[in-house]
Residue, then its C-alpha position, 0 to 999 in steps of 0.5 A: p654343246a657336247s664340248a660343254w656338257p659331255a655327261c649328264s645326271c638324270l632324275s625322272p621319277t614320273a617319266p613314263n615308259t623309261d623303265n618297268r616300274v609299277n604305274g604311279d610309283l614315285l621313283g627316281v633314277s640318277g647317274s652320269a651320261s656322256f657322248a663318245d666325242k664332242n663333234v656334231g653327228n646323228g645317232k651318236t652313242v650315249t653311255a650312262n654309268g653309276l645308275s641309282l634309285s631314289g624316291a618314296d618307292a625306291g625300296n620296292y625295287a632293285l636295279a637290274s644294272t647300274t649302266a645303260s646306253t642309247a643314241a642322240a644327235i649333236t647339231p651344229r652351233a649357229l655362229t654369229v659373225t660381226a665385223s669392225g671396219n679399219n680406217k684407211v687413207y684414200d687410195g682411189t679404190t673401195a677395198t678395205s679390211v675388217n676385224f672379225g668377231d664371233d660367239r664360238v665356244n671358248g677354245d674352239i679352233l676357227t678362222v673367219s674370212g670374207n670380202a670387205a668394201f666401202s660403198d664408194k671410193n671417196a674420202g669421208g668419216g663413218k662410211a658404210v662398210r659391207v662384208t660379203g662372202i663370209s666363211i669359216s675354216g679350221t679344226d672345229e668348222g664342222n661343228y658350226s653353221l653361219a647365221s649370215t654370210s654378210a655383215t656391215s660396219t663403218a670406217d673412215i677414208a682419210a683424205r690423201s695428202l697432195i704434194v703440188t709442185v710448179g714450173g714457171n712458163n716464160k712470157v713476152y713483156d705484157g706490162t703485168v706481173a701475171a704469170s703462168v705455171s704448170f702444175t704436177d702432183n702425186r694424185v692417184a692415177g686416173d683421178v679427175l683433179a684440177v689444180s689452179g692458183n694465182a701465179v705472179f712475177a715479182d714485178k712486170n719488167a723484162a729480165s731472165g730467171k725472175a722469181v714466180s710466186v704461186t698462192g691460193i693453190r686450190l683443187s677442183g674436179v670430181d675427186a677434189n674432196n679426196y685430197s688435202l693440199v700439203s701447201t697452198a703456195a709454191g715458187s718457181v722461176a721464168d723469163i720475161t723477154a723484151r717486147t718488140l715495139i713496132a713504131t709507125a709514123s703518121g704524117n701531119n698535114k700543114v698549110y703551105d709555108g715554103t719549107t720541107t719541115a714536117s711533123v708526124g704522129f707516132g703509133d706503136n704496139r706498146v702495152a696500154g698505160d706504159s710510160l714510153t716516148v717515141s721520137g724522130i726527125a721528119a721532112f717532106s720531099d719538097k716544099n710545094v703544095g700537094s696531097a699525100k706527099s712523101v714524108s721520111v722519118t729517121g733517127i727513131s728512138l725510145s725514152g721513158a720509164d718503160a723503155g727498157n722493156y721494149a726493143l725497136s723493130a726499126t729506127s726509120a719510117v715513111t709516111t705521107a701528108d698534105i701541104a694544104q692550100r692557104t685559106l682565102n677569106v672573101n668579103a662582100s658589099a651590096a646596094g639598096k633597092v625599092y621593094d620589088g617582091v623578089v630577093a635578088a641583090s647586087a654586090t661587089l667582092g674583096d679578099d685577104r690574099v697575099s700581097g702581089d698574088a694574081l687572083v680573080l674573084g667570081l660572083g654567083s648570086a646575091v640575095f636578101a634574106d627575104k623580099n620584104a622592105g626594111a633597113g640594114k637587111a642581110v644579103s647573102v652572096s653565094g657561088i664565089t670562085v677564085t681563078g688566076a696564076d696563084a689560085g692553086n695555092y688558095n682555098l676559099a674559106s667559103s663560097t659565100a659571104h654576107t653583108t647588108a643593104d636597104i629595101t624601101p617600101r613600094a607605093l600602093t593604091a587599094n580599092v575597098a568594098a563591102a563583101d556580099k554575104v548570106y543573110d545572118g540577121t545583122n546589118s554588119a558588113s565585111l570589107i574586102l580589097v577589090n583590086d590594087n597594084r600589089i606585086a603578084g602573089d603578095q598577101l594583103h588584106l583589110s586589117g581594120g575598118v567597119g561596114s554597116f548595111s542600112d538594115k539586116n534584110a536580104g537585098t541587092g545593091k544595098a548601101v553600106a557605110l564604111s569607116g576606119i579602113t586599114v590594110g594589113g597582111t604579111d606583105a603590108g609592110n612592103y607598101t605605102i598604101s592609099i585607099v579608095a572605097k566602094p559603098t554597096a553590096n548584096i545580102s542573099q537569102r540564107t538556106l534554111e535546113v529543115g528537119a522533122t520529128g514524127i509524132d506517134k499516133v493511135y491507128d485511125g485508118s488514115q495516113a495522116a501524120s503530125v511532125t514537129f519541125s526543127d531548123n537552123r534559123l538565126a536565134g530570135d528570127s520570127l519564122q514558121v515552117s509548114g508542110n504536109a506530113s503523111f505516113a507511107d501507109g495507115n497500118a500500125g507499126q514502129d519506126k514508120s516512115i513519114t514524108v513531109s512535102g510542100l514545105a513553106l515559110h511564114g513570118a516576119d523573117a520568111a523573106n530572108y530564107v529559102v528552104g534547102g529541100a523540097t521534102v524531109a523525112a521522119k519516123a514515128a509509130i502508129a500504135r494499135k487501137a484498143l478493141l473490146v470484144k466481150a461475151d454477151d451475158q446470158v440467163r437461163e433456168f436451172g436444168g435448161s440448155n445453155p442459150a446461144l453464146t454471142w459476143t459484141a465488138s466495140g472500137f472499130i473505125g472507118g470501114d473496119t468490121a467484126a469480120l476481121l475477127d475470124g477466130v472468136h470462140t466462146g464456151t462455159s462450164a455451166t451444164p443443165e445439171s449445174p446448180a443455180g449461180f453465176y458461171a463464166i462465159n469464156i471468150g478468146g480469138n485471133a489478134l489484129a495488126n491494127y488493134a489491141v484486142s481485149y477479150v472479156d468474159g461474160v456471165m451465165t446466170v443459172q436461175r434457181a428452180p422453184q422448191e417445195f418445203e420438205n418439213a413443216i415448221g411448228t404445228a400451225v400457220n397463223p393467217s392473221m399476220p399479213a405483215h410478210p409477203v407470200a414466199p414465192g414457190q411455196g403456195g398458200a395465200p398472201g399474208l401467211q406467216f409461220a406461227n410460233d406455237g412452241g413446237t419442236l424445231v426441225p433439228m439442224p444437220a450435224q455437219v453444219a455448225t450452229v450459228g446464232g442470230e439473224d442473217s447468219a453466215v452461210k455454211p455450205a454443206v455440199q460441194q457443188s460440181a459447178v463453181p459459181v462466179q461473181a454476179p455481174a454488176g447490178a445483179a441481185p444478191a447471190l441466191p443460196r445454192l442447192g444443199e445449202v442450209r441456213e438458220l433464220t429467226i422469222g416473225g414471232g421469234s420462231r427459228v427455222m432451218v431452211r435447205d436449198g434456198g428457203v428464203n427470198a431476196a428480202g430475207a423472208p422465208n421461202 
């Protein structure tokens, strides 16, 4: 800055174009330079004085002048301002003050100002302070530019001390020391703050100017954290006034006793738990029986430990009560009877009336506890009534009474017989009561006794032996019983419920069916079931309906049964019969046309014929050009509802055509060895045999590997266009194919190469 460096001394020995030195000379110029003043400005005059030369070439020059002048600029200095926040006590605003610092040139006259504020108004330590709108003023302000018009700092907002005062509120005695107070404080206007605490009287009792203590004073609300309580306790005074006690009386009913004396129960609005007694004198308006009779209560007063906390609203009261009738207890006695099936009884009554009172007792009904015979049985009397001059002063304790009496058994004659039954395979008989002179509706039955038919078989009027007969039942105890027996009964036939299970079969062209029977015969009985079973039709299928008719029973026990129905139904399957359709095997010569392809069907039954097979088709891959071998004759066709058709392919045999040798073997033929037959298709007389004369053997083609020994494996050298198939069973071994080459050893030890089937079936050369 100009204020720091008002002048300068310069040495520029190599600076170009600052003087008129010879280029390359070593020359330095020095002196002092100064601005006219220190302040910022452009094109300000700079004056240089006391200029002198130095350097290796200084002696070669003489200064034209020891002074010079020029112009330069002084630019404003960047002023960096810092702020240091000042702590404060919470006042409900974000306003604050800061101390500014800066990097001005020492001695310059500057004043820094700006607007400082906390981020929020709330109390807290190390709170962020933001300073905005920073500006400078003063004598030297023109020589500076602010680096920033804002700054940050931190400071504390200390909680404000809150002084809380209380005012006690009067209350009516409520049996507790609980008090209420009104709080006042020195909060900042507008702050959301709630003051609470626990206020109690010194004791619960009524009195004036009673001390009230407030403890546990606490703050809540949005601004509570901005305050600290000076004290959490305070005191005041208030009154507890006596509670108005409203005493009520409730008359107590009594039984007529000839006086007006009454008793009442008191009620009031005392505080629960208080020790308080209410008393007074009560009397009926007269002595007579009645409902809601007036009762007067006078001289009501209070006593007890808490009486001083109450003031009676009144010393008298009126209520009502009843003088109730005297309870009359009635007793009864009953007479005994013979069992008659009903509970009716006869009885007489007595009571505990006041001696001399005029009362008449009435009886509604008397009944035994039940109808059954027995000694000392309970008798209930109901519908008892009271009338007479004094009846209004009494109330029946009960309109019923209880006593006892006897019911003696009734004489009974019981007729016993064997019950008819359905055949069950035994000769046992059940016994029944046929008739007797019981009371209508009574429950009697035979509880003991044994009956036996003469045999187990069905029949009518069959003799039954009876023994050990006894009678029981719910009402048996009400009788003395005499027994008369009837010793015959019937055994009727047992209904036999027959079922059938169908048996699957293979289609045979008929509706005939077979079933197995099941029934509900008695175990051990000798019984056979027969019938005629038939399918609804003869066609193959699953779950086909079977009807069984003409059911009949046979066997030793057949007479003891009757069939429950004329027919039964079942289901079974008729499986399709196996049917074989085979393409007929065919034989033809090499190069010829295929014969007609035929087929044969086996397995039809009844009137079914091959006409059912209306979609049979055959074919083969053999063509006139196909080499000798075996080829499939493929066959297929339609399916049949009643037959499981199996289509079996046939075989087309293409016979080998006659071939001539293409090469001579050796150089001679030996006719003297007839041991081998003539090779068919090769000509010559019988007995010809190739000789071993040591001649050159026809060479083996290069594409066929050498195979040594007799009956060597075949190595095909040419891929055929038609693929032979396995020869049919019993056919001669497969003939060699065209293009096939074999190496064989023949009689005399000669080895030969044979192409296109040059041997016969016996292995001799062809």
